[in-house]
LOZA-754500 format. One record per residue (C-alpha): residue in one letter; x, y, z. Coordinates in nm, 2 decimals, decimal comma, always signed. Layout:
REM residues N
R  code       x       y       z
R     a       X       Y       Z
...
END
This chain:
REM residues 389
R  code       x       y       z
R     e   +0,00   +0,00   +0,00
R     v   +0,12   +0,34   -0,10
R     v   +0,01   +0,65   +0,10
R     i   +0,03   +1,01   +0,06
R     v   +0,14   +1,18   +0,37
R     d   +0,13   +1,54   +0,27
R     a   +0,14   +1,77   -0,03
R     l   +0,26   +2,13   -0,06
R     r   +0,30   +2,39   -0,32
R     t   +0,41   +2,75   -0,38
R     p   +0,16   +3,02   -0,50
R     t   +0,16   +3,02   -0,87
R     g   +0,28   +3,34   -1,03
R     m   +0,19   +3,50   -1,34
R     r   +0,42   +3,54   -1,63
R     n   +0,68   +3,80   -1,53
R     g   +0,48   +3,83   -1,21
R     a   +0,55   +3,81   -0,83
R     l   +0,77   +3,49   -0,85
R     s   +0,96   +3,56   -1,17
R     g   +1,26   +3,71   -0,96
R     l   +1,32   +3,36   -0,79
R     r   +1,54   +3,09   -0,92
R     p   +1,33   +2,77   -0,98
R     d   +1,59   +2,53   -0,83
R     d   +1,64   +2,76   -0,51
R     t   +1,26   +2,78   -0,47
R     l   +1,19   +2,40   -0,51
R     g   +1,47   +2,33   -0,26
R     k   +1,31   +2,57   -0,01
R     l   +0,97   +2,41   -0,07
R     i   +1,07   +2,04   -0,03
R     y   +1,29   +2,12   +0,27
R     h   +1,01   +2,30   +0,45
R     l   +0,78   +2,02   +0,37
R     i   +0,99   +1,75   +0,50
R     t   +1,14   +1,91   +0,82
R     d   +0,93   +2,19   +0,92
R     r   +0,58   +2,07   +0,84
R     l   +0,62   +1,69   +0,89
R     g   +0,91   +1,68   +1,13
R     i   +1,08   +1,40   +0,94
R     d   +1,46   +1,36   +0,94
R     p   +1,55   +1,45   +0,57
R     s   +1,81   +1,16   +0,56
R     m   +1,52   +0,92   +0,55
R     v   +1,41   +1,03   +0,21
R     e   +1,53   +0,77   -0,04
R     d   +1,48   +0,95   -0,38
R     f   +1,33   +1,26   -0,51
R     i   +1,16   +1,26   -0,84
R     c   +1,09   +1,60   -1,01
R     g   +0,89   +1,66   -1,31
R     c   +1,01   +1,96   -1,53
R     v   +0,95   +2,03   -1,90
R     t   +1,21   +2,28   -2,01
R     q   +1,52   +2,14   -1,86
R     i   +1,76   +2,42   -1,96
R     g   +1,95   +2,67   -1,77
R     e   +1,83   +2,71   -1,41
R     q   +1,62   +2,41   -1,47
R     g   +1,88   +2,21   -1,64
R     l   +2,15   +1,98   -1,51
R     d   +1,91   +1,76   -1,30
R     v   +1,71   +2,03   -1,13
R     a   +1,58   +1,75   -0,88
R     r   +1,93   +1,69   -0,75
R     n   +2,02   +2,05   -0,73
R     a   +1,71   +2,14   -0,55
R     l   +1,80   +1,88   -0,29
R     l   +2,15   +2,02   -0,25
R     v   +2,05   +2,39   -0,24
R     g   +1,76   +2,31   +0,00
R     g   +1,99   +2,17   +0,27
R     f   +1,92   +1,78   +0,22
R     p   +2,22   +1,54   +0,29
R     t   +2,43   +1,48   +0,00
R     s   +2,35   +1,13   +0,01
R     i   +1,99   +1,18   -0,12
R     p   +1,96   +1,12   -0,51
R     g   +1,74   +1,32   -0,74
R     m   +1,59   +1,24   -1,07
R     t   +1,42   +1,48   -1,32
R     v   +1,17   +1,35   -1,57
R     n   +0,97   +1,50   -1,86
R     r   +0,63   +1,37   -1,97
R     l   +0,54   +1,74   -2,08
R     e   +0,25   +1,87   -1,89
R     g   +0,21   +1,54   -1,70
R     s   +0,57   +1,56   -1,58
R     s   +0,51   +1,59   -1,20
R     l   +0,22   +1,35   -1,22
R     q   +0,45   +1,10   -1,37
R     a   +0,70   +1,18   -1,10
R     i   +0,42   +1,09   -0,84
R     i   +0,36   +0,77   -1,04
R     l   +0,71   +0,66   -1,04
R     a   +0,75   +0,73   -0,67
R     a   +0,44   +0,51   -0,60
R     q   +0,56   +0,24   -0,82
R     a   +0,90   +0,24   -0,64
R     i   +0,72   +0,19   -0,32
R     a   +0,48   -0,06   -0,44
R     s   +0,75   -0,27   -0,57
R     g   +0,90   -0,29   -0,21
R     e   +1,23   -0,11   -0,32
R     m   +1,17   +0,20   -0,13
R     d   +0,96   +0,32   +0,16
R     i   +0,99   +0,70   +0,16
R     v   +0,99   +0,89   -0,19
R     l   +0,96   +1,25   -0,24
R     a   +0,79   +1,36   -0,58
R     g   +0,72   +1,70   -0,72
R     g   +0,78   +1,94   -1,00
R     v   +0,89   +2,28   -1,11
R     e   +0,84   +2,52   -1,39
R     f   +0,93   +2,90   -1,41
R     m   +0,80   +2,98   -1,75
R     s   +0,89   +3,36   -1,70
R     r   +1,26   +3,25   -1,67
R     q   +1,28   +2,93   -1,90
R     p   +1,04   +3,00   -2,19
R     m   +0,84   +2,71   -2,32
R     g   +1,02   +2,54   -2,60
R     s   +1,36   +2,71   -2,52
R     d   +1,51   +2,35   -2,49
R     g   +1,43   +2,26   -2,85
R     f   +1,41   +2,59   -3,05
R     g   +1,57   +2,93   -3,05
R     d   +1,88   +3,12   -3,17
R     h   +2,06   +3,03   -2,86
R     i   +2,06   +2,66   -2,96
R     s   +2,02   +2,67   -3,34
R     h   +2,35   +2,52   -3,40
R     l   +2,25   +2,20   -3,22
R     g   +1,96   +2,16   -3,46
R     s   +1,58   +2,16   -3,43
R     g   +1,39   +1,98   -3,16
R     v   +1,17   +1,83   -3,43
R     s   +1,30   +1,58   -3,67
R     p   +1,22   +1,61   -4,04
R     r   +1,09   +1,26   -4,03
R     l   +0,80   +1,36   -3,81
R     f   +0,68   +1,59   -4,08
R     e   +0,73   +1,31   -4,33
R     r   +0,50   +1,08   -4,11
R     f   +0,23   +1,33   -3,99
R     g   +0,23   +1,61   -4,24
R     a   +0,20   +1,96   -4,10
R     l   +0,23   +1,94   -3,73
R     v   +0,02   +2,18   -3,53
R     s   +0,08   +2,39   -3,21
R     q   -0,12   +2,34   -2,88
R     g   -0,34   +2,63   -2,97
R     i   -0,44   +2,50   -3,30
R     s   -0,49   +2,15   -3,15
R     a   -0,73   +2,31   -2,92
R     e   -0,92   +2,47   -3,20
R     m   -0,94   +2,14   -3,36
R     m   -1,06   +1,96   -3,05
R     a   -1,34   +2,24   -3,02
R     e   -1,44   +2,21   -3,38
R     k   -1,46   +1,83   -3,36
R     r   -1,68   +1,83   -3,06
R     g   -1,89   +2,11   -3,16
R     f   -1,79   +2,38   -2,91
R     g   -1,84   +2,75   -2,97
R     r   -1,68   +3,07   -2,85
R     q   -1,94   +3,12   -2,58
R     e   -1,90   +2,78   -2,43
R     l   -1,52   +2,84   -2,41
R     d   -1,56   +3,19   -2,24
R     d   -1,84   +3,06   -2,02
R     y   -1,61   +2,80   -1,88
R     a   -1,32   +3,04   -1,84
R     r   -1,55   +3,28   -1,64
R     r   -1,63   +2,97   -1,42
R     s   -1,28   +2,88   -1,37
R     n   -1,22   +3,24   -1,25
R     e   -1,53   +3,28   -1,04
R     l   -1,47   +2,94   -0,85
R     a   -1,09   +3,02   -0,80
R     t   -1,15   +3,36   -0,65
R     a   -1,42   +3,22   -0,43
R     a   -1,20   +2,95   -0,31
R     m   -0,91   +3,20   -0,26
R     d   -1,14   +3,44   -0,06
R     s   -1,28   +3,14   +0,15
R     g   -0,92   +3,03   +0,24
R     l   -0,97   +2,69   +0,09
R     y   -0,62   +2,71   -0,07
R     a   -0,45   +2,81   +0,25
R     g   -0,34   +2,48   +0,37
R     e   -0,17   +2,36   +0,04
R     i   +0,04   +2,69   -0,02
R     m   +0,36   +2,78   +0,14
R     p   +0,39   +3,16   +0,11
R     m   +0,69   +3,29   -0,07
R     e   +0,88   +3,61   +0,02
R     v   +0,96   +3,81   -0,29
R     t   +1,13   +4,13   -0,37
R     t   +0,94   +4,39   -0,55
R     p   +1,08   +4,61   -0,83
R     e   +1,10   +4,90   -0,57
R     g   +1,33   +4,68   -0,36
R     k   +1,08   +4,60   -0,10
R     t   +1,00   +4,26   +0,03
R     r   +0,65   +4,11   +0,05
R     m   +0,47   +3,77   +0,13
R     v   +0,28   +3,61   -0,17
R     k   +0,02   +3,37   -0,02
R     y   -0,21   +3,30   -0,32
R     d   -0,20   +3,24   -0,69
R     e   -0,17   +3,56   -0,88
R     g   -0,38   +3,48   -1,21
R     p   -0,74   +3,49   -1,10
R     r   -0,94   +3,75   -1,28
R     r   -1,18   +3,98   -1,10
R     g   -1,44   +4,26   -1,18
R     s   -1,36   +4,43   -1,51
R     s   -1,07   +4,21   -1,59
R     l   -1,32   +3,92   -1,59
R     e   -1,56   +4,09   -1,80
R     e   -1,29   +4,15   -2,06
R     i   -1,29   +3,77   -2,15
R     v   -1,56   +3,81   -2,41
R     f   -1,35   +4,07   -2,60
R     m   -1,03   +3,89   -2,62
R     k   -0,90   +3,83   -2,98
R     p   -0,84   +3,47   -3,10
R     a   -0,47   +3,37   -3,00
R     f   -0,39   +3,10   -3,26
R     k   -0,62   +3,14   -3,56
R     a   -0,76   +3,44   -3,72
R     d   -1,11   +3,32   -3,73
R     g   -1,06   +3,09   -3,42
R     i   -1,24   +3,07   -3,06
R     v   -0,94   +2,99   -2,84
R     t   -0,80   +3,30   -2,66
R     t   -0,55   +3,36   -2,40
R     a   -0,84   +3,41   -2,15
R     n   -1,00   +3,07   -2,21
R     s   -0,65   +2,91   -2,21
R     g   -0,43   +2,79   -1,92
R     q   -0,19   +3,09   -1,81
R     i   +0,18   +3,07   -1,85
R     a   +0,31   +3,06   -1,50
R     d   +0,58   +3,01   -1,24
R     g   +0,56   +2,75   -0,94
R     a   +0,67   +2,44   -0,77
R     a   +0,49   +2,16   -0,58
R     a   +0,59   +1,84   -0,38
R     v   +0,41   +1,54   -0,25
R     l   +0,56   +1,29   +0,01
R     l   +0,46   +0,91   -0,07
R     v   +0,54   +0,65   +0,19
R     s   +0,47   +0,28   +0,24
R     e   +0,17   +0,23   +0,48
R     e   +0,41   +0,01   +0,71
R     k   +0,67   +0,30   +0,72
R     c   +0,40   +0,54   +0,77
R     s   +0,28   +0,35   +1,08
R     e   +0,62   +0,30   +1,21
R     l   +0,69   +0,68   +1,20
R     h   +0,35   +0,76   +1,36
R     l   +0,26   +0,99   +1,05
R     e   -0,09   +1,05   +0,95
R     p   -0,16   +0,98   +0,58
R     r   -0,39   +1,20   +0,40
R     a   -0,47   +0,96   +0,11
R     r   -0,41   +0,62   -0,05
R     y   -0,28   +0,60   -0,40
R     l   -0,49   +0,35   -0,59
R     g   -0,35   +0,33   -0,94
R     s   -0,26   +0,53   -1,25
R     a   -0,28   +0,50   -1,63
R     i   -0,06   +0,65   -1,91
R     t   -0,17   +0,69   -2,27
R     a   -0,06   +0,87   -2,59
R     e   -0,24   +1,03   -2,87
R     d   -0,19   +1,13   -3,23
R     p   +0,01   +1,45   -3,25
R     l   -0,29   +1,65   -3,41
R     d   -0,53   +1,55   -3,14
R     m   -0,26   +1,59   -2,87
R     l   -0,51   +1,73   -2,61
R     a   -0,73   +1,41   -2,59
R     g   -0,48   +1,24   -2,34
R     p   -0,69   +1,30   -2,03
R     i   -0,98   +1,13   -2,18
R     s   -0,82   +0,81   -2,28
R     a   -0,61   +0,79   -1,95
R     t   -0,93   +0,83   -1,74
R     q   -1,10   +0,55   -1,93
R     r   -0,81   +0,34   -1,90
R     l   -0,76   +0,40   -1,54
R     l   -1,13   +0,33   -1,45
R     a   -1,11   +0,01   -1,65
R     k   -0,79   -0,09   -1,45
R     t   -0,93   -0,01   -1,10
R     g   -1,29   -0,14   -1,16
R     l   -1,43   +0,20   -1,04
R     t   -1,71   +0,37   -1,23
R     i   -1,72   +0,74   -1,30
R     d   -2,02   +0,75   -1,05
R     e   -1,81   +0,65   -0,77
R     i   -1,56   +0,94   -0,80
R     e   -1,65   +1,24   -0,60
R     v   -1,41   +1,51   -0,71
R     f   -1,22   +1,54   -1,04
R     e   -0,91   +1,76   -1,14
R     v   -0,88   +1,78   -1,52
R     n   -0,61   +2,02   -1,61
R     e   -0,72   +2,34   -1,78
R     s   -0,44   +2,37   -2,05
R     f   -0,75   +2,50   -2,26
R     a   -1,11   +2,52   -2,18
R     t   -1,17   +2,28   -2,46
R     v   -0,99   +2,00   -2,25
R     p   -1,23   +1,97   -1,95
R     l   -1,54   +2,05   -2,17
R     a   -1,43   +1,75   -2,40
R     w   -1,36   +1,53   -2,10
R     i   -1,70   +1,61   -1,95
R     k   -1,88   +1,55   -2,28
R     e   -1,70   +1,22   -2,33
R     l   -1,71   +1,08   -1,98
R     n   -2,03   +1,22   -1,87
R     p   -1,97   +1,25   -1,49
R     p   -2,30   +1,25   -1,28
R     k   -2,20   +1,59   -1,11
R     p   -1,99   +1,80   -1,37
R     n   -1,99   +2,07   -1,11
R     m   -1,73   +1,86   -0,92
R     v   -1,49   +1,89   -1,22
R     n   -1,23   +2,15   -1,11
R     p   -1,46   +2,27   -0,83
R     w   -1,21   +2,54   -0,72
R     g   -1,13   +2,66   -1,05
R     g   -0,82   +2,56   -1,26
R     a   -0,53   +2,66   -1,48
R     i   -0,72   +2,91   -1,68
R     a   -0,74   +3,10   -1,35
R     n   -0,46   +3,00   -1,15
R     g   -0,19   +2,92   -1,42
R     n   -0,04   +2,61   -1,57
R     p   +0,33   +2,59   -1,47
R     l   +0,39   +2,28   -1,70
R     g   +0,63   +2,05   -1,52
R     a   +0,48   +2,15   -1,17
R     s   +0,11   +2,12   -1,26
R     g   +0,06   +1,75   -1,19
R     a   +0,18   +1,77   -0,83
R     k   +0,00   +2,12   -0,81
R     l   -0,33   +1,96   -0,89
R     t   -0,26   +1,68   -0,65
R     c   -0,22   +1,93   -0,37
R     t   -0,57   +2,09   -0,46
R     l   -0,73   +1,74   -0,52
R     l   -0,65   +1,63   -0,17
R     s   -0,78   +1,96   -0,03
R     e   -1,10   +1,93   -0,22
R     l   -1,15   +1,56   -0,10
R     e   -1,09   +1,66   +0,27
R     h   -1,32   +1,96   +0,24
R     t   -1,61   +1,77   +0,08
R     r   -1,54   +1,46   +0,29
R     g   -1,52   +1,26   -0,04
R     r   -1,37   +0,92   -0,07
R     f   -1,23   +0,90   -0,43
R     g   -1,06   +1,17   -0,63
R     l   -0,95   +1,15   -0,99
R     q   -0,70   +1,36   -1,16
R     a   -0,62   +1,37   -1,53
R     m   -0,38   +1,57   -1,75
R     g   -0,14   +1,56   -2,05
R     m   -0,04   +1,70   -2,38
R     g   +0,05   +1,45   -2,66
R     m   +0,02   +1,20   -2,39
R     g   -0,23   +1,13   -2,11
R     a   -0,18   +1,06   -1,74
R     a   -0,44   +0,99   -1,47
R     v   -0,44   +0,88   -1,09
R     i   -0,70   +0,79   -0,84
R     y   -0,65   +0,87   -0,48
R     e   -0,88   +0,76   -0,17
R     r   -0,90   +1,00   +0,11
R     i   -0,80   +0,85   +0,44
R     s   -0,78   +1,14   +0,69
END
């Protein structure tokens, strides 16, 4: 049995926002050390591995950012770290790998998480750009030979909307919902237990504490959603307002074997029940959460009706809308009930662990038993947790 003892994240900063002056490796190191020592009171030398998701592994996020975060965070030098990349599902994959290591009996205490500071390491900068042009393109010509004209994420979102019959108003209505739910959760203090406030320095040289995600729109900003121009296609319906926000952030989850958890007198929050990984045609790259959910439900024998809360990453509004249309959950209002990446941001490599933090909080708040999380780009990843505490 694999249990989750705790999960913690930073606030999510907007692009070039409050967190953009922080280094990702330093921030992640601070987060994981605080989680293990201050919040849980565990001897850090007991951690057997740290698996970290990160998409753009270059610069401050290169050279195995997991290991560097351990070292700058103050962990013993004997603790190994591994950085993995499954694109948007990277830190969810880190959690899956940690659970598998424990379930196999090879480890008892594994830290998993993710980091992505998109203000400092722009998306795609590990595969494209003048700074690495002499190394060749990140896309092989053979991919074009096989699939023809490859498309961007935004165009794939447009194709998903057209295929499933969504219009601009549906996407904007969903974006409004995400922002309204996120601000309501923030104002009610529902996020407080999963966020470690970060001290930052303002452009004026003063310090302040960032306690909540920066992204949610309010008031006149919320009303501007309907006036946004298409972002990827001249006559399209996908805008920056109904897409997940480029963001900065880090998150971490501690997984422990049930026996070791009892031995250390720790109180687990949830049980890890299982996972599923899928992959999609590059032109339909956003359908991964759907296929991963279907496979996971089949593997666990659970039905969609037995899941109380769902977190489906809002990389674009089309993704949760298509997921709801395909899976038909009995309570669609319990899909992203506290808003999602459209409001709070989508810090790629950290998003999976970030959503785990929120899903656990939602399960505890609603006293639900089962929670399902699904995400992915080009590939799909899904997990199911069972609340214990």
